[in-house]
C-alpha positions as CSV (number, residue, x, y, z in Angstrom):
1,M,28.3,-74.5,23.5
2,T,24.9,-75.4,21.9
3,S,23.4,-73.2,19.2
4,P,20.5,-70.9,20.1
5,T,17.1,-72.3,19.2
6,V,14.7,-70.2,17.1
7,L,11.0,-71.0,17.1
8,V,9.4,-70.1,13.8
9,V,5.6,-69.6,13.7
10,D,3.6,-69.1,10.5
11,D,0.3,-70.6,9.2
12,D,1.8,-70.5,5.6
13,R,3.6,-73.8,5.4
14,A,5.9,-72.7,2.5
15,N,7.0,-69.6,4.3
16,L,7.4,-71.5,7.6
17,D,9.8,-74.0,5.9
18,S,11.6,-71.3,4.0
19,V,12.3,-69.2,7.2
20,A,13.3,-72.3,9.2
21,R,15.9,-73.2,6.4
22,I,17.4,-69.7,6.5
23,F,18.1,-70.1,10.2
24,Q,19.4,-73.6,9.9
25,R,21.9,-72.5,7.3
26,E,23.1,-69.8,9.7
27,G,23.8,-72.5,12.3
28,F,20.7,-72.1,14.5
29,A,18.6,-74.9,15.8
30,T,15.0,-74.5,14.8
31,L,11.5,-75.5,15.9
32,S,8.4,-74.9,13.7
33,A,4.8,-74.3,14.6
34,A,1.9,-73.6,12.1
35,Q,-0.4,-72.0,14.7
36,G,-0.3,-70.0,17.9
37,T,-1.5,-72.7,20.3
38,E,1.1,-75.1,19.1
39,A,3.8,-72.4,19.5
40,L,2.8,-71.9,23.1
41,E,3.5,-75.5,23.9
42,M,6.9,-75.3,22.3
43,L,7.7,-72.1,24.1
44,R,7.8,-74.1,27.3
45,R,11.0,-75.8,26.1
46,P,14.0,-74.2,27.9
47,E,16.2,-74.3,24.8
48,V,14.0,-71.7,22.9
49,S,15.8,-68.3,22.8
50,V,13.9,-66.3,20.1
51,M,10.5,-66.7,18.5
52,V,9.9,-65.4,15.0
53,T,6.2,-65.3,14.3
54,D,3.9,-64.1,11.6
55,L,1.6,-61.3,12.8
56,M,-1.6,-62.1,10.8
57,M,-2.6,-65.7,11.5
58,P,-6.1,-67.3,11.9
59,G,-7.1,-68.2,15.5
60,M,-4.4,-66.9,17.7
61,D,-2.7,-64.1,15.8
62,G,0.9,-62.9,16.4
63,Q,0.0,-60.1,18.8
64,E,-2.0,-62.5,21.0
65,L,0.8,-65.0,20.8
66,L,3.2,-62.3,21.9
67,K,1.2,-61.4,25.0
68,A,0.8,-65.0,25.9
69,S,4.6,-65.6,25.4
70,R,5.4,-62.8,27.8
71,A,3.5,-64.6,30.5
72,I,5.0,-68.0,29.8
73,R,8.6,-67.1,28.8
74,P,9.4,-63.4,29.3
75,D,13.1,-64.2,28.7
76,V,12.3,-65.2,25.0
77,E,12.7,-62.3,22.6
78,V,10.1,-62.0,19.8
79,V,10.5,-60.8,16.2
80,L,7.4,-60.3,14.1
81,M,6.9,-60.9,10.4
82,T,4.4,-58.6,8.9
83,A,3.1,-57.2,5.5
84,Y,3.5,-53.5,4.8
85,G,-0.2,-52.9,5.5
86,T,0.1,-54.0,9.1
87,V,3.2,-52.0,10.1
88,E,1.2,-49.9,12.5
89,T,0.0,-53.0,14.2
90,A,3.6,-54.3,14.5
91,V,4.7,-51.1,16.1
92,A,1.9,-51.4,18.6
93,A,3.0,-54.9,19.3
94,M,6.5,-53.7,20.1
95,K,5.0,-51.7,22.9
96,D,3.8,-55.0,24.3
97,G,7.3,-56.4,24.3
98,A,8.2,-57.5,20.8
99,Y,11.9,-56.9,20.1
100,D,11.6,-56.0,16.4
101,F,9.5,-56.6,13.2
102,I,10.5,-57.5,9.6
103,T,8.3,-56.5,6.7
104,K,7.4,-58.9,3.8
105,P,8.7,-59.9,1.4
106,L,11.3,-61.1,3.8
107,K,15.0,-60.4,3.2
108,R,17.4,-63.0,4.5
109,H,20.0,-60.6,5.8
110,A,17.4,-58.4,7.7
111,L,15.8,-61.5,9.2
112,V,19.0,-63.0,10.4
113,K,20.3,-59.6,11.7
114,A,17.1,-59.0,13.7
115,V,17.5,-62.4,15.4
116,Q,21.2,-61.9,16.1
117,K,20.4,-58.5,17.7
118,A,17.6,-60.0,19.7
119,L,20.1,-62.7,21.0
120,E,22.6,-59.9,21.9
121,K,19.9,-58.1,23.9
122,Q,19.0,-61.4,25.6
123,A,22.7,-62.0,26.5
124,L,23.0,-58.5,27.9
125,V,19.9,-58.9,30.1
126,Q,21.2,-62.2,31.4
127,E,24.7,-60.8,32.1
128,N,23.3,-57.9,33.9
129,T,20.9,-60.1,35.9
130,S,23.9,-62.3,36.8
131,L,26.0,-59.3,37.8
132,K,23.1,-57.9,40.0
133,A,22.8,-61.3,41.7
134,K,26.5,-61.5,42.4
135,L,26.5,-57.9,43.6
136,A,23.5,-58.6,45.9
137,E,25.4,-61.6,47.3
138,I,28.5,-59.6,47.9
139,N,26.9,-56.4,49.1
140,P,23.2,-57.0,50.2
141,S,22.7,-53.4,51.4
142,G,23.7,-51.8,48.1
143,G,25.8,-49.3,50.0
144,R,29.4,-48.3,49.4
145,A,30.9,-51.6,50.5
146,M,33.9,-53.2,48.9
147,V,32.9,-55.2,45.8
148,G,34.9,-57.9,44.1
149,Q,35.5,-61.6,43.5
150,S,39.0,-61.8,41.9
151,P,41.8,-63.7,43.6
152,A,43.7,-60.5,44.4
153,F,40.6,-58.9,46.0
154,R,39.7,-62.1,48.0
155,A,43.3,-62.3,49.3
156,M,43.1,-58.8,50.6
157,L,39.7,-59.3,52.1
158,D,40.9,-62.4,53.9
159,T,43.7,-60.4,55.4
160,I,41.3,-57.7,56.5
161,R,39.1,-60.2,58.2
162,Q,42.0,-61.8,60.0
163,A,43.4,-58.4,61.2
164,A,40.1,-56.7,62.0
165,P,39.4,-58.3,65.4
166,S,42.9,-57.3,66.8
167,T,43.9,-54.0,68.1
168,A,47.0,-53.9,65.9
169,T,47.8,-50.8,63.9
170,V,47.3,-51.5,60.1
171,L,49.1,-49.8,57.3
172,L,47.2,-49.9,53.9
173,L,49.4,-49.6,50.9
174,G,48.3,-49.0,47.3
175,E,48.0,-46.6,44.4
176,S,45.6,-43.6,44.6
177,G,42.0,-44.5,43.8
178,T,42.2,-48.1,44.8
179,G,39.7,-47.8,47.7
180,K,42.0,-47.7,50.7
181,E,39.3,-45.8,52.8
182,L,36.8,-48.6,52.0
183,A,39.4,-51.1,53.2
184,A,39.8,-49.1,56.4
185,R,36.0,-49.1,56.9
186,A,35.9,-52.8,56.3
187,L,38.6,-53.3,59.1
188,H,36.4,-51.2,61.4
189,E,33.1,-52.9,60.5
190,H,34.7,-56.4,61.1
191,S,36.1,-55.4,64.5
192,A,34.7,-55.2,68.0
193,R,34.6,-51.4,67.6
194,A,32.1,-51.5,64.8
195,K,29.3,-49.8,66.8
196,Q,31.7,-46.9,67.7
197,A,32.9,-44.0,65.6
198,F,34.9,-44.3,62.4
199,I,36.7,-41.0,61.8
200,A,38.7,-40.4,58.6
201,V,41.3,-37.7,58.1
202,N,43.1,-36.9,54.9
203,C,46.5,-35.7,56.1
204,G,47.4,-34.4,52.6
205,A,44.2,-32.3,52.3
206,I,44.6,-30.4,55.6
207,P,47.1,-27.5,55.7
208,E,50.1,-28.2,57.8
209,S,49.4,-25.2,60.1
210,I,46.1,-26.7,61.3
211,L,46.7,-30.4,61.0
212,E,47.9,-30.8,64.6
213,A,44.8,-28.9,65.9
214,E,42.5,-31.1,63.8
215,L,44.1,-34.3,65.1
216,F,44.8,-33.5,68.8
217,G,42.4,-30.7,69.6
218,V,42.8,-27.1,70.8
219,E,42.5,-25.4,74.2
220,R,40.8,-22.0,74.4
221,G,43.3,-19.2,73.8
222,A,45.8,-21.5,72.2
223,Y,46.1,-19.1,69.3
224,T,44.2,-16.1,67.9
225,G,40.6,-17.2,67.1
226,A,40.6,-20.2,69.4
227,V,37.7,-18.9,71.6
228,T,36.6,-22.3,72.8
229,R,38.0,-25.7,73.6
230,R,37.7,-28.0,70.6
231,E,38.2,-31.8,70.6
232,G,40.5,-33.3,67.9
233,R,39.8,-36.3,65.7
234,F,41.5,-38.6,68.2
235,E,39.0,-37.7,70.9
236,R,36.1,-38.0,68.5
237,A,37.3,-41.5,67.6
238,H,37.6,-42.6,71.2
239,G,36.5,-46.2,71.4
240,G,36.4,-46.5,67.7
241,T,38.7,-46.3,64.7
242,L,40.8,-43.4,63.3
243,F,41.8,-43.6,59.7
244,L,44.7,-41.4,58.6
245,D,44.8,-41.3,54.8
246,E,48.0,-40.1,53.0
247,V,49.9,-40.4,56.3
248,G,53.1,-40.0,54.3
249,E,52.2,-36.3,53.9
250,M,52.2,-35.7,57.6
251,P,54.8,-33.1,58.8
252,L,57.5,-34.2,61.2
253,S,56.2,-32.1,64.0
254,A,52.8,-33.9,63.9
255,Q,54.6,-37.3,63.5
256,V,56.2,-36.8,66.9
257,K,52.9,-36.2,68.6
258,L,51.3,-39.1,66.7
259,L,54.0,-41.4,67.9
260,R,53.3,-40.4,71.5
261,V,49.6,-41.2,71.2
262,L,50.4,-44.7,69.7
263,Q,53.0,-45.4,72.4
264,E,51.2,-44.0,75.5
265,G,47.5,-43.8,74.5
266,E,47.3,-40.2,75.5
267,L,47.6,-36.7,74.1
268,E,47.7,-33.0,75.0
269,R,45.5,-30.6,73.1
270,L,47.2,-27.7,71.3
271,G,47.9,-25.0,73.9
272,G,47.1,-27.2,76.8
273,T,48.9,-29.1,79.6
274,Q,46.2,-31.6,80.6
275,T,46.7,-35.2,79.5
276,V,43.8,-36.8,77.7
277,K,43.5,-40.6,77.6
278,V,42.3,-42.0,74.3
279,D,41.4,-45.5,73.2
280,V,41.7,-45.6,69.4
281,R,42.4,-48.2,66.8
282,L,44.6,-46.6,64.2
283,V,44.5,-47.5,60.5
284,A,46.9,-45.5,58.2
285,A,47.2,-45.4,54.4
286,T,49.7,-44.1,51.9
287,N,50.6,-44.4,48.2
288,K,54.2,-43.5,49.0
289,D,57.1,-45.8,49.7
290,L,57.5,-45.0,53.4
291,Q,60.8,-46.8,53.7
292,K,62.2,-44.5,51.1
293,E,60.7,-41.5,52.9
294,V,62.4,-42.7,56.1
295,A,65.8,-43.1,54.3
296,E,65.4,-39.5,53.0
297,G,64.5,-38.1,56.4
298,R,60.9,-37.1,55.6
299,F,59.3,-39.8,57.8
300,R,60.3,-41.0,61.3
301,E,61.6,-44.5,61.4
302,D,60.1,-45.2,64.8
303,L,56.7,-44.1,63.7
304,Y,57.0,-46.2,60.5
305,Y,57.5,-49.3,62.6
306,R,54.6,-48.4,64.9
307,L,52.3,-48.0,61.9
308,H,53.7,-51.0,60.0
309,V,52.4,-53.7,62.5
310,V,50.1,-55.3,59.9
311,E,50.6,-54.4,56.2
312,I,47.7,-54.8,53.7
313,R,48.2,-54.0,50.1
314,V,45.1,-52.8,48.3
315,P,45.4,-54.1,44.7
316,A,45.2,-51.8,41.7
317,L,42.3,-52.3,39.4
318,A,44.7,-53.6,36.7
319,S,45.4,-56.5,39.1
320,R,41.7,-57.4,39.5
321,R,40.2,-56.8,36.1
322,E,37.7,-59.6,36.7
323,D,36.0,-57.2,39.1
324,I,35.4,-54.5,36.6
325,P,31.9,-55.6,35.5
326,L,30.8,-56.0,39.2
327,L,32.2,-52.6,40.1
328,A,30.6,-51.0,37.1
329,E,27.2,-52.5,37.9
330,A,27.5,-51.3,41.5
331,F,28.2,-47.8,40.4
332,L,25.4,-48.0,37.8
333,R,22.9,-48.9,40.5
334,R,24.1,-46.1,42.8
335,F,24.2,-43.3,40.3
336,S,21.0,-44.4,38.6
337,A,19.2,-44.1,41.9
338,K,20.9,-40.8,42.7
339,N,19.9,-39.3,39.3
340,G,16.4,-40.7,39.2
341,K,17.1,-42.9,36.1
342,V,16.0,-46.4,35.3
343,L,18.9,-48.2,33.5
344,R,19.1,-51.9,32.6
345,G,22.8,-52.2,32.3
346,F,25.7,-51.9,29.8
347,S,25.7,-52.7,26.1
348,P,28.3,-55.4,25.1
349,D,30.4,-52.7,23.4
350,A,30.4,-50.5,26.6
351,L,31.4,-53.5,28.8
352,N,34.2,-54.4,26.3
353,V,35.5,-50.8,26.6
354,L,35.4,-50.9,30.4
355,E,37.1,-54.3,30.6
356,N,39.9,-53.4,28.1
357,Y,40.8,-49.9,29.4
358,A,44.0,-49.7,31.5
359,W,42.4,-47.6,34.4
360,P,45.5,-45.7,35.6
361,G,43.2,-43.9,38.0
362,N,41.9,-47.2,39.4
363,V,38.5,-47.7,41.0
364,R,38.0,-44.0,41.5
365,E,38.4,-43.4,37.7
366,L,35.9,-46.2,36.9
367,E,33.4,-44.7,39.4
368,H,33.6,-41.2,37.7
369,A,33.4,-42.7,34.2
370,V,30.2,-44.6,35.1
371,E,28.7,-41.6,36.8
372,R,29.2,-39.5,33.7
373,A,27.8,-42.2,31.5
374,V,24.6,-42.5,33.7
375,V,24.1,-38.7,33.5
376,L,24.5,-38.6,29.7
377,A,22.8,-41.8,28.8
378,R,20.1,-41.3,26.2
379,T,18.5,-44.8,26.4
380,D,18.0,-47.4,29.2
381,V,21.2,-49.1,28.2
382,L,24.6,-47.4,28.7
383,E,26.5,-47.4,25.3
384,A,30.2,-47.1,24.7
385,S,29.5,-43.6,23.3
386,D,28.2,-42.5,26.8
387,L,31.7,-43.2,28.3
388,P,34.4,-40.5,28.5
389,E,36.5,-40.2,25.4
390,S,39.6,-40.7,27.5
391,V,38.3,-44.2,28.4
392,R,37.1,-45.0,24.8
393,K,40.4,-44.0,23.2
394,G,42.8,-44.2,26.2
395,P,45.6,-46.8,26.9
396,L,44.3,-50.3,26.7
397,G,45.0,-52.9,29.4
398,S,44.3,-55.9,27.1
399,A,45.3,-57.0,23.6
400,G,48.6,-58.2,25.0
401,Q,49.5,-55.0,26.8
402,L,49.7,-54.2,30.5
403,V,50.1,-50.6,31.6
404,I,52.2,-50.2,34.8
405,P,53.0,-46.9,36.4
406,I,56.7,-46.0,36.8
407,G,57.9,-46.7,40.3
408,T,55.8,-49.8,40.8
409,P,57.8,-52.3,43.0
410,M,59.1,-55.4,41.2
411,E,57.1,-57.7,43.4
412,E,53.9,-55.9,42.4
413,I,54.9,-55.9,38.7
414,E,55.5,-59.7,38.8
415,R,52.1,-60.2,40.5
416,R,50.2,-58.1,38.0
417,V,51.8,-59.8,35.0
418,I,50.9,-63.2,36.4
419,H,47.3,-62.2,37.1
420,E,46.8,-60.5,33.7
421,T,48.2,-63.5,31.9
422,L,45.9,-65.8,33.8
423,R,43.0,-63.5,32.8
424,H,43.9,-63.9,29.1
425,T,44.2,-67.7,29.5
426,R,40.9,-67.8,31.4
427,G,42.6,-69.3,34.5
428,D,44.6,-71.9,32.7
429,K,47.8,-71.9,34.8
430,T,49.7,-74.3,32.6
431,L,49.2,-72.2,29.5
432,A,49.9,-69.0,31.5
433,A,53.2,-70.5,32.7
434,R,54.1,-71.5,29.1
435,L,53.5,-67.9,27.9
436,L,55.5,-66.5,30.7
437,G,58.4,-69.0,30.3
438,I,58.1,-70.3,33.9
439,A,57.1,-73.5,35.5
440,A,53.4,-73.9,36.4
441,R,54.3,-74.7,40.0
442,T,55.8,-71.2,40.2
443,I,52.4,-69.7,39.5
444,Y,50.7,-72.0,42.0
445,R,53.3,-71.2,44.6
446,K,53.0,-67.4,44.2
447,L,49.2,-67.5,44.2
448,E,49.1,-69.7,47.3
449,R,51.6,-67.2,49.0
450,E,49.2,-64.3,48.2
451,Q,46.3,-66.2,49.7
452,G,48.3,-67.3,52.8
453,G,48.2,-71.0,51.7
454,P,50.8,-73.7,51.9
455,E,53.8,-73.6,49.6
456,A,53.7,-75.7,46.5
457,P,55.7,-78.9,46.6
458,A,59.3,-78.6,46.0
459,G,60.8,-79.6,42.7
460,P,63.5,-78.7,40.2
461,P,64.3,-75.0,40.0
462,S,61.9,-72.9,37.9
463,P,63.2,-71.4,34.7
């Protein structure tokens, strides 16, 4: 990686050379200009990152040079050098876009620190610009679409796109807070039913006594208070998609009626005898192990197989840590608009905290953390101090540690360990395999299996 280039501008040749040497000793590349017009020509060079200029110069002074530089290279940060008597002028120049000013006599440490901070700001702006560009590419509407580019996310999205055009029932599996409803909406939006209704029901949030009425409808007089006929969620979703979240919480009595709808495509409202035909594509989701629920008698086996036609696992955030900056940027944009704030992005420290936290609450926890930070932000950049204390001081998902909830299936644990190790090795599969004590082809084979690709070539058994 090439060193940043600092353009030094001063009409005092001795001071110009002295400042240039300071930066050269710090490992920076430098360019020197003795007047403003000469500096403007050098500013056109793409390698220039920061300009350090004297404020009081004959001809084009530092303030005029600053204004001209903002027109030519707005991405170049500017640090001013000024005498004590012109501090007020320097402060005014900062309103025109200067990053900072240093008073004379110059102190080496202060000068270097100012440039380093300017470079950090520049990197932050570039990173946020890049994130916004990626986000716009992934989600042009800026709405609540699924966001991500990690291998685990892309593999899930590929399966969604394959399954969406069919009429098959889909079962979404994954931890709480991973975004299963967004995955269900994606299935709907990529299907031929996209222009029809998408109806979502949280089976765990509706009392058992009224869940059947909510799903299948009610006839007048079915019970005390039922003064009119009321359509259920299945009828409202006719022609479209019905999403049953937390389907593992559904009582057995409702499971029987749900099975009939899936088998026959018809239902009877509560308290009624008339058969109602419905055409609904069903998507269900759960964070429970339904096979275990079946074995323990809490979930019907025949219903389980009806729901489990196509299984899609929604990955935990710990399995797609590469997506944290993109997700955080998406939430920042949404909550900034919602709260009427103008925010440029996250500080490097804040991003570091976000990327290293374990996120046991998954995407939902990240969303809430960013919302809080937006509301409490004191500047136009979100700092680490704006994030919840639980995130700043909570369990880390980096530094050689991986937090996995008790009860996570072994296949999922293995997948997470491989992805997290690859994240630390920056995608180097050979190094990751060496750290895990397995053959590199084992990693290739497992990744290809996730993405539905061909098996890796056969070879000697893996360790």
